[in-house]
MIDREN-407004 format. One record per atom (N, C-alpha, C): residue in three letters; atom name; y, x, z. Coordinates in steps of 0.05 Angstrom, whole numbers. Atoms other than C-alpha are relative to their C-alpha. Example, Ala and Ser with C-alpha at 12.3 -4.5 7.8 and 13.67 -1.06 7.14 Angstrom:
+-----+------+--------+--------+--------+
! res ! atom !      v !      u !      w !
+-----+------+--------+--------+--------+
! ALA !    N !    -24 !     18 !      0 !
! ALA !   CA !    -90 !    246 !    156 !
! ALA !    C !     24 !     18 !      0 !
! SER !    N !    -24 !    -16 !     -1 !
! SER !   CA !    -21 !    273 !    143 !
! SER !    C !     22 !    -15 !     14 !
+-----+------+--------+--------+--------+
This chain:
+-----+------+--------+--------+--------+
! res ! atom !      v !      u !      w !
+-----+------+--------+--------+--------+
! MET !    N !     -8 !      3 !     42 !
! MET !   CA !    365 !   -189 !   -452 !
! MET !    C !    -30 !     13 !     -7 !
! SER !    N !     16 !     -2 !      5 !
! SER !   CA !    309 !   -202 !   -485 !
! SER !    C !    -12 !     18 !    -23 !
! THR !    N !     11 !    -15 !     26 !
! THR !   CA !    269 !   -147 !   -537 !
! THR !    C !    -12 !     -2 !    -22 !
! ASP !    N !      9 !      0 !     20 !
! ASP !   CA !    240 !   -186 !   -575 !
! ASP !    C !      5 !     -6 !    -34 !
! PRO !    N !     -6 !      1 !     19 !
! PRO !   CA !    247 !   -183 !   -642 !
! PRO !    C !     18 !    -26 !    -16 !
! ILE !    N !     -6 !     20 !     13 !
! ILE !   CA !    298 !   -218 !   -691 !
! ILE !    C !    -16 !    -11 !    -24 !
! LYS !    N !     12 !      7 !     17 !
! LYS !   CA !    267 !   -263 !   -738 !
! LYS !    C !     23 !    -12 !    -26 !
! LYS !    N !    -29 !      5 !     24 !
! LYS !   CA !    303 !   -271 !   -799 !
! LYS !    C !    -16 !    -27 !    -13 !
! PRO !    N !      4 !     14 !     21 !
! PRO !   CA !    304 !   -335 !   -840 !
! PRO !    C !    -30 !     -5 !    -20 !
! ALA !    N !     10 !     -5 !     29 !
! ALA !   CA !    239 !   -345 !   -894 !
! ALA !    C !     24 !    -17 !    -22 !
! LEU !    N !    -12 !      5 !     33 !
! LEU !   CA !    267 !   -337 !   -958 !
! LEU !    C !    -10 !    -25 !    -17 !
! LYS !    N !     16 !     26 !     25 !
! LYS !   CA !    259 !   -413 !  -1005 !
! LYS !    C !     -5 !      8 !    -26 !
! SER !    N !     10 !     -3 !     19 !
! SER !   CA !    225 !   -403 !  -1052 !
! SER !    C !     26 !    -27 !    -24 !
! VAL !    N !    -13 !      7 !      7 !
! VAL !   CA !    270 !   -434 !  -1110 !
! VAL !    C !    -20 !    -21 !    -21 !
! ALA !    N !     11 !     23 !     12 !
! ALA !   CA !    238 !   -500 !  -1146 !
! ALA !    C !      9 !     -7 !    -25 !
! LYS !    N !     -2 !      3 !     40 !
! LYS !   CA !    227 !   -506 !  -1225 !
! LYS !    C !      4 !    -19 !      2 !
! THR !    N !    -18 !     34 !      7 !
! THR !   CA !    271 !   -567 !  -1241 !
! THR !    C !    -12 !    -16 !    -23 !
! ALA !    N !     27 !     14 !     22 !
! ALA !   CA !    220 !   -620 !  -1284 !
! ALA !    C !     21 !    -13 !    -16 !
! ARG !    N !    -14 !      9 !     12 !
! ARG !   CA !    241 !   -623 !  -1343 !
! ARG !    C !      7 !    -18 !    -14 !
! PRO !    N !     -4 !     31 !     19 !
! PRO !   CA !    265 !   -698 !  -1378 !
! PRO !    C !    -12 !     -2 !    -14 !
! SER !    N !     11 !      8 !     16 !
! SER !   CA !    243 !   -731 !  -1424 !
! SER !    C !     22 !      5 !    -18 !
! LYS !    N !    -23 !      1 !     20 !
! LYS !   CA !    278 !   -723 !  -1493 !
! LYS !    C !     11 !    -29 !    -10 !
! ASN !    N !     -3 !     28 !      8 !
! ASN !   CA !    287 !   -799 !  -1486 !
! ASN !    C !     35 !     -2 !     18 !
! GLU !    N !    -27 !     -1 !    -16 !
! GLU !   CA !    333 !   -775 !  -1423 !
! GLU !    C !     23 !     17 !     -7 !
! ALA !    N !    -19 !    -12 !     17 !
! ALA !   CA !    359 !   -727 !  -1458 !
! ALA !    C !     23 !     -5 !    -12 !
! MET !    N !    -26 !     14 !     19 !
! MET !   CA !    399 !   -766 !  -1510 !
! MET !    C !      4 !    -12 !     10 !
! ALA !    N !      7 !     31 !    -14 !
! ALA !   CA !    406 !   -822 !  -1458 !
! ALA !    C !     35 !     27 !     12 !
! ALA !    N !    -23 !    -22 !     -1 !
! ALA !   CA !    458 !   -751 !  -1428 !
! ALA !    C !     20 !      8 !    -22 !
! VAL !    N !    -12 !    -11 !     20 !
! VAL !   CA !    483 !   -738 !  -1496 !
! VAL !    C !     18 !    -17 !     -4 !
! ARG !    N !    -28 !     24 !     -2 !
! ARG !   CA !    510 !   -810 !  -1500 !
! ARG !    C !     21 !      2 !     13 !
! THR !    N !    -26 !      3 !     -6 !
! THR !   CA !    550 !   -801 !  -1440 !
! THR !    C !     16 !     23 !      3 !
! LEU !    N !    -22 !    -11 !      7 !
! LEU !   CA !    580 !   -742 !  -1458 !
! LEU !    C !     26 !     -3 !    -21 !
! ILE !    N !     -6 !     14 !     38 !
! ILE !   CA !    596 !   -773 !  -1537 !
! ILE !    C !     18 !    -18 !     29 !
! ALA !    N !    -11 !     26 !     -5 !
! ALA !   CA !    623 !   -834 !  -1490 !
! ALA !    C !     35 !     13 !     22 !
! TRP !    N !    -32 !     -8 !    -26 !
! TRP !   CA !    666 !   -791 !  -1426 !
! TRP !    C !     17 !     22 !    -23 !
! ALA !    N !    -23 !    -19 !     19 !
! ALA !   CA !    698 !   -749 !  -1488 !
! ALA !    C !     13 !    -20 !     -9 !
! GLY !    N !    -16 !     19 !      1 !
! GLY !   CA !    729 !   -815 !  -1508 !
! GLY !    C !    -14 !    -16 !    -25 !
! ASP !    N !     16 !     18 !     21 !
! ASP !   CA !    687 !   -832 !  -1573 !
! ASP !    C !    -27 !    -22 !      7 !
! ASN !    N !     29 !     32 !      1 !
! ASN !   CA !    635 !   -894 !  -1579 !
! ASN !    C !    -25 !     18 !    -19 !
! PRO !    N !     27 !    -19 !      0 !
! PRO !   CA !    563 !   -859 !  -1585 !
! PRO !    C !    -15 !    -12 !    -27 !
! ASP !    N !     15 !     14 !     22 !
! ASP !   CA !    549 !   -921 !  -1627 !
! ASP !    C !     11 !    -12 !    -31 !
! ARG !    N !     -8 !      3 !     30 !
! ARG !   CA !    590 !   -915 !  -1686 !
! ARG !    C !    -17 !     17 !    -19 !
! GLU !    N !     17 !    -10 !     24 !
! GLU !   CA !    562 !   -885 !  -1753 !
! GLU !    C !     -5 !     21 !     -1 !
! GLY !    N !      3 !    -28 !      1 !
! GLY !   CA !    581 !   -817 !  -1748 !
! GLY !    C !    -20 !     18 !     21 !
! LEU !    N !      0 !     -1 !    -30 !
! LEU !   CA !    555 !   -813 !  -1675 !
! LEU !    C !    -23 !     -2 !      6 !
! LYS !    N !     26 !      3 !    -12 !
! LYS !   CA !    490 !   -852 !  -1674 !
! LYS !    C !    -23 !     13 !      7 !
! ASP !    N !     18 !    -14 !     -3 !
! ASP !   CA !    443 !   -807 !  -1686 !
! ASP !    C !      9 !     27 !     13 !
! THR !    N !     -2 !    -30 !    -17 !
! THR !   CA !    476 !   -744 !  -1656 !
! THR !    C !    -12 !      2 !     24 !
! PRO !    N !     18 !    -22 !    -20 !
! PRO !   CA !    443 !   -741 !  -1587 !
! PRO !    C !    -25 !      8 !     -8 !
! LYS !    N !     27 !     -4 !      0 !
! LYS !   CA !    381 !   -740 !  -1619 !
! LYS !    C !     -2 !     33 !    -24 !
! ARG !    N !     -3 !    -33 !     13 !
! ARG !   CA !    403 !   -676 !  -1666 !
! ARG !    C !      8 !     12 !     19 !
! VAL !    N !      1 !    -19 !    -13 !
! VAL !   CA !    428 !   -646 !  -1607 !
! VAL !    C !    -19 !     20 !     25 !
! VAL !    N !     25 !     -8 !    -15 !
! VAL !   CA !    364 !   -645 !  -1570 !
! VAL !    C !    -17 !     11 !    -18 !
! ASN !    N !      4 !    -26 !     33 !
! ASN !   CA !    336 !   -610 !  -1636 !
! ASN !    C !      3 !     21 !      4 !
! ALA !    N !    -18 !    -16 !      5 !
! ALA !   CA !    392 !   -571 !  -1635 !
! ALA !    C !    -16 !     22 !     19 !
! TYR !    N !      5 !    -14 !    -27 !
! TYR !   CA !    371 !   -550 !  -1560 !
! TYR !    C !    -21 !     19 !      4 !
! THR !    N !     37 !    -11 !     -1 !
! THR !   CA !    295 !   -539 !  -1571 !
! THR !    C !      1 !     25 !    -18 !
! GLU !    N !     -1 !    -30 !     20 !
! GLU !   CA !    313 !   -493 !  -1621 !
! GLU !    C !     22 !     22 !     20 !
! TRP !    N !     -7 !    -29 !    -10 !
! TRP !   CA !    364 !   -451 !  -1587 !
! TRP !    C !     -2 !     11 !     42 !
! TYR !    N !     18 !     -9 !    -30 !
! TYR !   CA !    332 !   -455 !  -1509 !
! TYR !    C !    -29 !      4 !      0 !
! ARG !    N !     20 !      6 !      3 !
! ARG !   CA !    269 !   -444 !  -1539 !
! ARG !    C !    -12 !     26 !     15 !
! GLY !    N !      3 !    -22 !    -23 !
! GLY !   CA !    263 !   -374 !  -1495 !
! GLY !    C !    -15 !      2 !     22 !
! TYR !    N !     13 !      6 !    -27 !
! TYR !   CA !    238 !   -409 !  -1435 !
! TYR !    C !    -26 !     -8 !     -1 !
! ASP !    N !     28 !      6 !      1 !
! ASP !   CA !    176 !   -425 !  -1464 !
! ASP !    C !    -11 !     21 !    -18 !
! LEU !    N !     15 !    -27 !     16 !
! LEU !   CA !    154 !   -349 !  -1493 !
! LEU !    C !      2 !     12 !     21 !
! ASP !    N !      7 !    -23 !    -23 !
! ASP !   CA !    144 !   -289 !  -1448 !
! ASP !    C !      0 !     24 !    -15 !
! PRO !    N !     -9 !    -24 !     18 !
! PRO !   CA !    176 !   -226 !  -1469 !
! PRO !    C !    -27 !     30 !     10 !
! GLU !    N !     26 !    -18 !      2 !
! GLU !   CA !    113 !   -192 !  -1433 !
! GLU !    C !    -26 !      1 !    -26 !
! ALA !    N !     36 !     -5 !     21 !
! ALA !   CA !     55 !   -220 !  -1481 !
! ALA !    C !     13 !      8 !    -25 !
! GLU !    N !    -21 !     -9 !     22 !
! GLU !   CA !    113 !   -198 !  -1539 !
! GLU !    C !     -9 !     33 !      9 !
! LEU !    N !     -7 !    -24 !      6 !
! LEU !   CA !    111 !   -128 !  -1514 !
! LEU !    C !    -40 !     10 !      9 !
! SER !    N !     34 !    -10 !      2 !
! SER !   CA !     22 !   -125 !  -1492 !
! SER !    C !    -10 !      7 !    -21 !
! ARG !    N !     14 !    -15 !     33 !
! ARG !   CA !     -4 !    -99 !  -1565 !
! ARG !    C !     17 !     19 !     -2 !
! VAL !    N !    -23 !    -25 !      2 !
! VAL !   CA !     16 !    -34 !  -1558 !
! VAL !    C !    -28 !     26 !    -18 !
! PHE !    N !     26 !    -23 !     34 !
! PHE !   CA !    -16 !     33 !  -1617 !
! PHE !    C !      2 !     23 !     27 !
! GLU !    N !     -1 !    -17 !     -7 !
! GLU !   CA !    -34 !     86 !  -1579 !
! GLU !    C !     -1 !     26 !     -7 !
! ASP !    N !      7 !    -17 !     11 !
! ASP !   CA !    -44 !    128 !  -1631 !
! ASP !    C !     33 !     21 !     -6 !
! VAL !    N !    -22 !      4 !      2 !
! VAL !   CA !     26 !    161 !  -1636 !
! VAL !    C !      8 !     28 !    -15 !
! SER !    N !      6 !    -32 !      9 !
! SER !   CA !      8 !    237 !  -1660 !
! SER !    C !     21 !     17 !     11 !
! GLY !    N !    -17 !    -21 !    -16 !
! GLY !   CA !     57 !    273 !  -1608 !
! GLY !    C !     27 !    -20 !     -1 !
! TYR !    N !    -28 !     -3 !      8 !
! TYR !   CA !    117 !    243 !  -1631 !
! TYR !    C !      8 !    -20 !     42 !
! ASP !    N !    -16 !      8 !    -25 !
! ASP !   CA !    169 !    231 !  -1565 !
! ASP !    C !     28 !      5 !      2 !
! ASP !    N !    -21 !      4 !      5 !
! ASP !   CA !    228 !    222 !  -1594 !
! ASP !    C !     18 !    -26 !      8 !
! MET !    N !      3 !     29 !     -4 !
! MET !   CA !    270 !    163 !  -1583 !
! MET !    C !     -5 !    -16 !    -29 !
! VAL !    N !      1 !     18 !     21 !
! VAL !   CA !    255 !     92 !  -1620 !
! VAL !    C !     25 !    -12 !      4 !
! ILE !    N !    -28 !     14 !      4 !
! ILE !   CA !    314 !     60 !  -1648 !
! ILE !    C !      2 !    -25 !     -6 !
! LEU !    N !     -9 !     15 !     36 !
! LEU !   CA !    329 !     -7 !  -1669 !
! LEU !    C !     29 !    -14 !      3 !
! ARG !    N !    -28 !      2 !      8 !
! ARG !   CA !    399 !    -23 !  -1692 !
! ARG !    C !      8 !    -29 !    -15 !
! GLU !    N !     -9 !     23 !     13 !
! GLU !   CA !    444 !    -87 !  -1710 !
! GLU !    C !    -34 !    -27 !     -3 !
! ILE !    N !     23 !     37 !     -1 !
! ILE !   CA !    385 !   -145 !  -1684 !
! ILE !    C !     26 !    -23 !     10 !
! ASP !    N !    -19 !     14 !    -12 !
! ASP !   CA !    425 !   -200 !  -1684 !
! ASP !    C !     -9 !    -16 !     29 !
! VAL !    N !      9 !     13 !    -24 !
! VAL !   CA !    436 !   -239 !  -1617 !
! VAL !    C !     18 !    -33 !     -6 !
! GLU !    N !    -18 !     28 !     -9 !
! GLU !   CA !    454 !   -313 !  -1617 !
! GLU !    C !     -7 !    -13 !     24 !
! SER !    N !     11 !     26 !    -24 !
! SER !   CA !    459 !   -346 !  -1545 !
! SER !    C !     18 !    -14 !     10 !
! HIS !    N !    -31 !     13 !     -6 !
! HIS !   CA !    499 !   -381 !  -1500 !
! HIS !    C !     -2 !     -4 !     29 !
! CYS !    N !      0 !     -8 !    -25 !
! CYS !   CA !    527 !   -370 !  -1439 !
! CYS !    C !      6 !    -18 !     19 !
! GLU !    N !     -5 !     17 !    -27 !
! GLU !   CA !    518 !   -402 !  -1367 !
! GLU !    C !     18 !    -14 !      5 !
! HIS !    N !    -17 !     13 !    -10 !
! HIS !   CA !    570 !   -419 !  -1342 !
! HIS !    C !     29 !    -19 !    -30 !
! HIS !    N !    -13 !     21 !     23 !
! HIS !   CA !    604 !   -467 !  -1416 !
! HIS !    C !    -15 !     -7 !    -13 !
! MET !    N !     23 !     10 !     19 !
! MET !   CA !    542 !   -463 !  -1451 !
! MET !    C !     17 !     -5 !    -31 !
! ALA !    N !    -10 !      7 !     37 !
! ALA !   CA !    580 !   -445 !  -1507 !
! ALA !    C !     -8 !     35 !    -11 !
! PRO !    N !     22 !    -25 !     18 !
! PRO !   CA !    553 !   -388 !  -1557 !
! PRO !    C !     25 !     27 !     -2 !
! PHE !    N !    -14 !    -32 !      6 !
! PHE !   CA !    565 !   -323 !  -1554 !
! PHE !    C !    -12 !     20 !    -21 !
! LEU !    N !      8 !     -8 !     26 !
! LEU !   CA !    552 !   -288 !  -1618 !
! LEU !    C !     -2 !     39 !      5 !
! GLY !    N !      6 !    -34 !      7 !
! GLY !   CA !    532 !   -202 !  -1633 !
! GLY !    C !    -22 !      8 !     -3 !
! THR !    N !     30 !    -19 !     -1 !
! THR !   CA !    479 !   -144 !  -1636 !
! THR !    C !     13 !     11 !     16 !
! ALA !    N !     12 !    -11 !    -31 !
! ALA !   CA !    444 !   -118 !  -1593 !
! ALA !    C !     -8 !     33 !    -11 !
! TYR !    N !      3 !    -36 !      9 !
! TYR !   CA !    423 !    -39 !  -1598 !
! TYR !    C !    -20 !     11 !     19 !
! VAL !    N !     17 !      4 !    -12 !
! VAL !   CA !    356 !    -24 !  -1566 !
! VAL !    C !    -13 !     31 !     -4 !
! ALA !    N !      9 !    -34 !      3 !
! ALA !   CA !    329 !     53 !  -1558 !
! ALA !    C !    -30 !     -7 !     27 !
! TYR !    N !     15 !    -21 !    -24 !
! TYR !   CA !    263 !     81 !  -1509 !
! TYR !    C !    -10 !     21 !     -7 !
! LEU !    N !     10 !    -24 !     -5 !
! LEU !   CA !    234 !    144 !  -1493 !
! LEU !    C !    -32 !     -7 !     -8 !
! PRO !    N !     26 !     -5 !     -7 !
! PRO !   CA !    153 !    141 !  -1507 !
! PRO !    C !    -10 !     15 !     13 !
! THR !    N !     24 !    -10 !    -19 !
! THR !   CA !    100 !    164 !  -1464 !
! THR !    C !    -27 !      6 !    -28 !
! ASP !    N !     13 !     -1 !     29 !
! ASP !   CA !     41 !    155 !  -1505 !
! ASP !    C !    -20 !    -20 !    -12 !
! LYS !    N !     -3 !     26 !     21 !
! LYS !   CA !     47 !     92 !  -1530 !
! LYS !    C !     26 !    -15 !    -17 !
! VAL !    N !    -25 !     22 !     22 !
! VAL !   CA !     91 !     51 !  -1585 !
! VAL !    C !     -9 !    -31 !      6 !
! VAL !    N !     -6 !     21 !      3 !
! VAL !   CA !    107 !    -23 !  -1585 !
! VAL !    C !     15 !    -10 !    -38 !
! GLY !    N !    -19 !     -3 !     19 !
! GLY !   CA !    112 !    -55 !  -1656 !
! GLY !    C !     23 !    -10 !    -10 !
! ILE !    N !    -35 !     -5 !     -1 !
! ILE !   CA !    189 !    -57 !  -1676 !
! ILE !    C !     11 !    -25 !      3 !
! SER !    N !      4 !     26 !     -6 !
! SER !   CA !    183 !   -129 !  -1690 !
! SER !    C !      9 !     -4 !     22 !
! LYS !    N !      2 !      7 !    -29 !
! LYS !   CA !    167 !   -146 !  -1615 !
! LYS !    C !     18 !     16 !     11 !
! LEU !    N !    -28 !     -2 !      4 !
! LEU !   CA !    225 !   -110 !  -1600 !
! LEU !    C !     30 !    -25 !     10 !
! VAL !    N !    -17 !     18 !      2 !
! VAL !   CA !    268 !   -156 !  -1629 !
! VAL !    C !    -15 !    -33 !      9 !
! LYS !    N !      6 !     19 !    -11 !
! LYS !   CA !    231 !   -208 !  -1609 !
! LYS !    C !      4 !     -8 !     23 !
! VAL !    N !    -12 !      7 !    -27 !
! VAL !   CA !    246 !   -195 !  -1535 !
! VAL !    C !     23 !     -4 !      7 !
! VAL !    N !    -30 !      0 !    -11 !
! VAL !   CA !    321 !   -187 !  -1548 !
! VAL !    C !     -2 !    -34 !    -12 !
! GLU !    N !     -4 !     32 !     16 !
! GLU !   CA !    311 !   -261 !  -1585 !
! GLU !    C !     -4 !    -17 !     26 !
! ILE !    N !     19 !      3 !    -35 !
! ILE !   CA !    268 !   -279 !  -1512 !
! ILE !    C !     32 !    -13 !     17 !
! PHE !    N !    -16 !      0 !    -22 !
! PHE !   CA !    316 !   -275 !  -1473 !
! PHE !    C !     44 !     -8 !     -9 !
! ALA !    N !    -22 !     26 !     11 !
! ALA !   CA !    382 !   -301 !  -1517 !
! ALA !    C !     -5 !    -17 !     -5 !
! LYS !    N !     -1 !     27 !      1 !
! LYS !   CA !    352 !   -359 !  -1519 !
! LYS !    C !     -1 !    -14 !     20 !
! ARG !    N !     -6 !     16 !    -22 !
! ARG !   CA !    368 !   -381 !  -1457 !
! ARG !    C !     27 !     -5 !     13 !
! LEU !    N !    -41 !      7 !    -12 !
! LEU !   CA !    433 !   -394 !  -1418 !
! LEU !    C !     -1 !     21 !     20 !
! GLN !    N !      5 !    -26 !     -8 !
! GLN !   CA !    446 !   -326 !  -1399 !
! GLN !    C !     35 !      5 !     -1 !
! THR !    N !    -16 !    -12 !      0 !
! THR !   CA !    505 !   -284 !  -1382 !
! THR !    C !     -7 !     33 !    -13 !
! GLN !    N !      9 !    -25 !     16 !
! GLN !   CA !    507 !   -221 !  -1431 !
! GLN !    C !      4 !     29 !     20 !
! GLU !    N !      7 !    -23 !    -21 !
! GLU !   CA !    515 !   -174 !  -1362 !
! GLU !    C !    -48 !     -1 !      3 !
! THR !    N !     27 !     -1 !    -14 !
! THR !   CA !    437 !   -210 !  -1339 !
! THR !    C !    -27 !      5 !    -32 !
! MET !    N !     16 !      2 !     17 !
! MET !   CA !    412 !   -210 !  -1415 !
! MET !    C !    -12 !     38 !      0 !
! THR !    N !     -1 !    -15 !      4 !
! THR !   CA !    427 !   -141 !  -1422 !
! THR !    C !    -23 !     18 !     14 !
! ALA !    N !     15 !    -15 !    -10 !
! ALA !   CA !    388 !   -109 !  -1368 !
! ALA !    C !    -30 !    -16 !      4 !
! GLN !    N !     33 !     17 !      5 !
! GLN !   CA !    328 !   -166 !  -1370 !
! GLN !    C !    -17 !     18 !    -33 !
! ILE !    N !      8 !    -15 !     33 !
! ILE !   CA !    319 !   -128 !  -1451 !
! ILE !    C !    -12 !     27 !     22 !
! ALA !    N !      5 !    -31 !     -6 !
! ALA !   CA !    323 !    -59 !  -1412 !
! ALA !    C !    -27 !      4 !     20 !
! ASP !    N !     29 !     10 !    -24 !
! ASP !   CA !    266 !    -89 !  -1348 !
! ASP !    C !    -24 !     -4 !    -21 !
! ALA !    N !     23 !     -2 !     13 !
! ALA !   CA !    224 !   -109 !  -1397 !
! ALA !    C !    -17 !     14 !    -15 !
! ILE !    N !     12 !    -29 !      0 !
! ILE !   CA !    214 !    -54 !  -1434 !
! ILE !    C !    -13 !     14 !     11 !
! ASP !    N !      7 !    -14 !    -30 !
! ASP !   CA !    216 !    -13 !  -1366 !
! ASP !    C !    -44 !     -7 !      6 !
! LYS !    N !     31 !      3 !    -12 !
! LYS !   CA !    145 !    -51 !  -1347 !
! LYS !    C !    -23 !    -10 !    -17 !
! ALA !    N !     31 !      5 !     33 !
! ALA !   CA !    106 !    -68 !  -1416 !
! ALA !    C !    -13 !     19 !     -6 !
! LEU !    N !      7 !    -24 !      9 !
! LEU !   CA !    114 !     10 !  -1439 !
! LEU !    C !     -6 !     24 !     18 !
! LYS !    N !    -10 !    -28 !    -26 !
! LYS !   CA !    132 !     54 !  -1379 !
! LYS !    C !     11 !     29 !    -20 !
! PRO !    N !    -10 !    -24 !     14 !
! PRO !   CA !    168 !     97 !  -1426 !
! PRO !    C !     12 !     22 !     18 !
! ARG !    N !    -17 !    -17 !     -7 !
! ARG !   CA !    214 !    155 !  -1407 !
! ARG !    C !     26 !    -12 !     12 !
! GLY !    N !    -17 !     12 !     -8 !
! GLY !   CA !    267 !    109 !  -1408 !
! GLY !    C !     10 !    -11 !    -25 !
! ALA !    N !    -16 !     24 !     10 !
! ALA !   CA !    309 !     58 !  -1441 !
! ALA !    C !     22 !    -13 !     -4 !
! ALA !    N !    -26 !     10 !      2 !
! ALA !   CA !    375 !     35 !  -1465 !
! ALA !    C !      5 !    -22 !    -24 !
! VAL !    N !     -2 !     28 !     18 !
! VAL !   CA !    405 !    -23 !  -1491 !
! VAL !    C !     20 !     -4 !      3 !
! MET !    N !    -27 !     11 !      1 !
! MET !   CA !    472 !    -39 !  -1518 !
! MET !    C !      2 !    -32 !    -10 !
! ILE !    N !    -12 !     30 !     11 !
! ILE !   CA !    501 !   -114 !  -1529 !
! ILE !    C !     32 !      3 !     -7 !
! ASP !    N !    -27 !      5 !     21 !
! ASP !   CA !    567 !   -123 !  -1573 !
! ASP !    C !     -3 !    -32 !     -7 !
! ALA !    N !     -7 !     34 !     13 !
! ALA !   CA !    585 !   -198 !  -1571 !
! ALA !    C !     21 !    -15 !      6 !
! VAL !    N !    -24 !     13 !     -3 !
! VAL !   CA !    633 !   -245 !  -1581 !
! VAL !    C !      7 !    -30 !     13 !
! HIS !    N !      5 !     28 !    -19 !
! HIS !   CA !    646 !   -304 !  -1529 !
! HIS !    C !     14 !    -17 !    -12 !
! GLN !    N !    -17 !     20 !      6 !
! GLN !   CA !    664 !   -370 !  -1550 !
! GLN !    C !     24 !    -19 !     19 !
! CYS !    N !    -11 !      4 !    -28 !
! CYS !   CA !    681 !   -388 !  -1477 !
! CYS !    C !     24 !     14 !     -1 !
! MET !    N !    -38 !    -15 !     -1 !
! MET !   CA !    747 !   -349 !  -1487 !
! MET !    C !     11 !      6 !    -24 !
! ASN !    N !    -17 !      2 !     21 !
! ASN !   CA !    761 !   -354 !  -1558 !
! ASN !    C !      9 !    -27 !     -8 !
! THR !    N !    -16 !     30 !      6 !
! THR !   CA !    768 !   -431 !  -1556 !
! THR !    C !      7 !    -13 !     15 !
! ARG !    N !     -2 !      3 !    -28 !
! ARG !   CA !    778 !   -443 !  -1489 !
! ARG !    C !     21 !     23 !     16 !
! GLY !    N !    -21 !    -20 !    -22 !
! GLY !   CA !    815 !   -410 !  -1429 !
! GLY !    C !     16 !     21 !     -8 !
! VAL !    N !    -19 !    -16 !     15 !
! VAL !   CA !    858 !   -353 !  -1456 !
! VAL !    C !      2 !      5 !    -27 !
! HIS !    N !      2 !      3 !     35 !
! HIS !   CA !    841 !   -359 !  -1524 !
! HIS !    C !      2 !     19 !    -21 !
! HIS !    N !     -9 !    -19 !     19 !
! HIS !   CA !    831 !   -296 !  -1558 !
! HIS !    C !    -22 !     15 !     -5 !
! PRO !    N !     19 !      0 !      9 !
! PRO !   CA !    788 !   -288 !  -1604 !
! PRO !    C !    -15 !     19 !    -15 !
! ASN !    N !      5 !    -25 !      8 !
! ASN !   CA !    792 !   -219 !  -1628 !
! ASN !    C !    -15 !     26 !     22 !
! VAL !    N !     16 !    -18 !    -23 !
! VAL !   CA !    757 !   -188 !  -1555 !
! VAL !    C !    -25 !     -7 !    -10 !
! SER !    N !     21 !      4 !     -6 !
! SER !   CA !    690 !   -173 !  -1556 !
! SER !    C !     -9 !     17 !     30 !
! THR !    N !      0 !     -4 !    -25 !
! THR !   CA !    653 !   -156 !  -1498 !
! THR !    C !    -29 !     24 !     -7 !
! ILE !    N !     31 !    -19 !     -3 !
! ILE !   CA !    601 !    -82 !  -1497 !
! ILE !    C !     -8 !     -1 !     33 !
! THR !    N !     18 !     -8 !    -26 !
! THR !   CA !    546 !    -81 !  -1441 !
! THR !    C !    -15 !     23 !    -14 !
! THR !    N !     16 !    -22 !      6 !
! THR !   CA !    502 !    -21 !  -1432 !
! THR !    C !    -15 !     -3 !     25 !
! GLN !    N !     13 !     -2 !    -17 !
! GLN !   CA !    436 !    -12 !  -1394 !
! GLN !    C !    -19 !     26 !      0 !
! PHE !    N !     12 !    -21 !      1 !
! PHE !   CA !    405 !     49 !  -1386 !
! PHE !    C !    -16 !      9 !     23 !
! THR !    N !     18 !      2 !    -14 !
! THR !   CA !    344 !     66 !  -1351 !
! THR !    C !    -16 !     28 !      1 !
! GLY !    N !     15 !    -20 !     17 !
! GLY !   CA !    289 !    128 !  -1344 !
! GLY !    C !     28 !     25 !     -3 !
! GLU !    N !     -9 !    -12 !     13 !
! GLU !   CA !    314 !    187 !  -1377 !
! GLU !    C !     30 !     -1 !     -7 !
! PHE !    N !    -29 !     11 !     21 !
! PHE !   CA !    374 !    155 !  -1409 !
! PHE !    C !     16 !     -1 !     20 !
! LYS !    N !    -20 !      5 !    -23 !
! LYS !   CA !    401 !    142 !  -1342 !
! LYS !    C !     11 !     32 !     10 !
! THR !    N !    -12 !    -27 !     -5 !
! THR !   CA !    403 !    206 !  -1321 !
! THR !    C !      9 !     33 !     -7 !
! ASN !    N !      3 !    -28 !     19 !
! ASN !   CA !    409 !    255 !  -1374 !
! ASN !    C !     26 !    -18 !    -27 !
! PRO !    N !    -25 !    -12 !     16 !
! PRO !   CA !    492 !    251 !  -1402 !
! PRO !    C !     -9 !    -11 !    -26 !
! GLN !    N !     10 !     -5 !     36 !
! GLN !   CA !    466 !    275 !  -1470 !
! GLN !    C !    -17 !    -15 !     -8 !
! LEU !    N !     10 !     16 !     10 !
! LEU !   CA !    415 !    231 !  -1482 !
! LEU !    C !     14 !    -28 !      3 !
! GLN !    N !    -17 !     22 !     -5 !
! GLN !   CA !    458 !    171 !  -1472 !
! GLN !    C !     22 !      8 !    -23 !
! ASP !    N !    -10 !      2 !     19 !
! ASP !   CA !    507 !    201 !  -1515 !
! ASP !    C !     -2 !      0 !    -29 !
! ARG !    N !      9 !     -4 !     13 !
! ARG !   CA !    465 !    216 !  -1563 !
! ARG !    C !     -7 !    -25 !    -13 !
! PHE !    N !      3 !     25 !     19 !
! PHE !   CA !    440 !    143 !  -1578 !
! PHE !    C !     34 !    -10 !     -4 !
! LEU !    N !    -30 !      7 !      4 !
! LEU !   CA !    513 !    123 !  -1578 !
! LEU !    C !      9 !     12 !    -13 !
! LYS !    N !     -4 !    -15 !     25 !
! LYS !   CA !    518 !    165 !  -1633 !
! LYS !    C !    -14 !    -14 !    -20 !
! LEU !    N !     15 !     14 !      3 !
! LEU !   CA !    463 !    148 !  -1665 !
! LEU !    C !     -3 !    -31 !    -16 !
! ILE !    N !    -12 !     29 !      8 !
! ILE !   CA !    478 !     71 !  -1668 !
! ILE !    C !     25 !     -9 !    -10 !
! GLY !    N !    -29 !      8 !     11 !
! GLY !   CA !    544 !     83 !  -1688 !
! GLY !    C !     19 !     -9 !     17 !
! LYS !    N !    -19 !     13 !    -23 !
! LYS !   CA !    586 !     64 !  -1627 !
! LYS !    C !      7 !     27 !      8 !
+-----+------+--------+--------+--------+
C-alpha cells in the first residue's frame, strides 16, 4: 500500500464577474418587464429600464466602497476612555440576496476601544456599505463586526440588526409584522454575558 500523502485538489479561486454595460442592464430590465406580461414600449414603462438601472446604482453602491478604508483614520488621544462606544438607531436599507427584495430595519453597533477610536460617522458608513450589497441579514451582521475587529483591534465588538424582510411580507408566507433580529459578539462581548446584557439594555432591547 502506498504511503504517499493524499493530495487534496487545489481550491479554485472565484472569478469576479465582469460588469455588464448600462445598455445591457437596461435590456435585461426590458426582458423582465416583458416576462412579467407587460409591454416595455408603452408610455408608462419605456423609461423604466433607465430608472431601474439608476436605482440599482444607488441600492448597490456598496460594491464600489471599502469598509476598511472608512475605518482607517483613527484618533489615538482617548484620554483613558475604555468603556463602550455605542451607536443606536442606524437605518438599514438592504436587499435580500435570495429574492432581491428589500429588507429594512435598524442597526446597533458597539465596541470597546483599546488605544484608539474612530469617528462615529465612519461606523455608520460601514453599516451602509455592507447594507448596499445583496445580502443576508446574518452575513451582514457578521461582516460589520469583523470589519470593526480588523480595523480597530478593539477589546470586543457588538452588532445587532432588527429588520423586516419584504420577501416574507409580500410573498411566500405573507406575514407583515414579523421582524428578524441578528446579533454578533466578538472579544469581551462574546466571553462576558454581563457586557452583552449591558449592551442590550443600553440600546433598549
